N, C-alpha and C positions, 0 to 999 in steps of 0.2 A: 519631527521627526527626517532622520538622516535618510538617503538616498538606499543608503545599505540596508538600513531596517525596513524600508518598502518591499527592495528586493526579495530580504527575507520571507515576509510577509506574503507575499506576490508569494511564491512559490511554496510555504508551509501552507497556505489555503489552498494549493491547486488551483492557480488562477483565478482566486476568490471566489472557487465552486465552496469554500467551507464556509462561507457567510449564506449559503441558502440555508433559510428559516426553517425546514422541515429538512429532515435526516442528510444532515451535512456529508455524513461518512459514505452517503449513497453516492452524492453528488462527486465527492471526490473519487470512488471506486470506478467512476464511468468516467471521467475524466483519466484515470489509470488505464482505461483500454488505448488510447492515442501512443502512448508509448509501447502500451503490448504489441498496436501492429507492427510499429516498427523494429522491433524485436522479433516479430516473425518473419523479416525479410532478410535477416541475413543470418550466417550460420550459428549454432548453439554456442560454441564457444565464443564465438565473439559477444554475444547475445547475454552468455552469462558471465562476462567482463562486463558489460555495461550494467548488466542487472543487480551487480554487487557494487561500483561505484556510485549505481546511483543509491544503493542502499544507506551505504557509508556517509554519504552527501548528503542523504534524508535524515540519520543521525542529528548529522551538525547542522542543519538548519533546522529541526526542528526541537533542539537544544536551545537555539538562539531565541526562535518564536516563541520556548514558551517563559523568556526572561523580558523578552520586549511586552507582550501579552499580560507577563505576571500572575499565569494562570498554569498549574500543573495540568498538564494532557488535555489543554483547551479540546472542545468540540469545534474550533475556526481552524483547527490543524490535521491536514487531510491528505499531505503529503505520505503518510505511514499509510493508510488506502491505499494511493496510489503505487507505495511498495507492493503492496499484500497481494496489487491485482495482476501488478507486473510478473510476481515468483506466481503466482497460481498458474499464469498463463503460457509460462519459460518452456518453451520445447513442445508444444501442444500444436495442433495442426490449428489453424487461427482461421474454423467457421463457425458459420454462424451457433450451432444446435451446441459446438464446445466455448463458444464464448459463452453463452447465455448459459449453461451447467456452472461454467466458472464464476461468473457475476454474480449469479444466485448462492452460490455454493459458497464464493469468498462472502459476501454480505451475511448471510446464516453463521459460519465461523467465526465472522468479525462482531456479533451480536450477541448470540450465546457465551461465546468463548470458554470453551471446554477446556480441561485441563489438559497442559501446561499453561495453555493464553493466559488467562487468568491470575495464576502465580508470577510469570513473568510480567504482566501488565503490572501487579503490586509492587514487585520485590527490584526490579531494575529502574534505576533512578533515570531523571533527566529526558534528554532527546532518545537514549537506545532504549528508554523504557517505552517512548511513546511509537518509537518503531517497532521492534522486536516483537511483542505480541501479533502485529500483523501482517509481518515475514512470517514467522512463524507456523500464523494461520494459514498465508500464501503455500508455504510447503504441504503442511496437511492437506489441503485443496486438491495441491498439483499430482500428489499420489493417488486420492484418493481417484481424481478424474483419470490421472492414468490405468491404476486398475480398473476402472468401469469402460474406459477406452479398447480395452485387451479382454476383455468379458463379452462386451458388446459387438 
């Protein structure tokens, strides 16, 4: 395997967290907390740009990883969960209660995949299809967390 393919798999599997034998998506989401911490330390506009670039890069990496693994939306690929977790917490206070609520809400949303998340997962091909459902789940979670934060 080439160095390029090894690097793609390293990134696509969230530093190999995707190889976790149980709940690889949860492991990938936990890895997603690390870049979310970084995003919480910079301005919202800069964090948004970094997040968008990460999502775009994730689409390419997931697409390449699918070709290497030769499996559509393999459970080994968790860069989509990392992107979704970043979107979930984007622009929110990085406090323990908020992070815990965001993490749990994202995992539930990612597992249940309510409409239109399930539709996007099935209909969008390639790396975009791997990533888009988690990013949309992250957007929904971010909105839910913002509303809850304003109410509480």
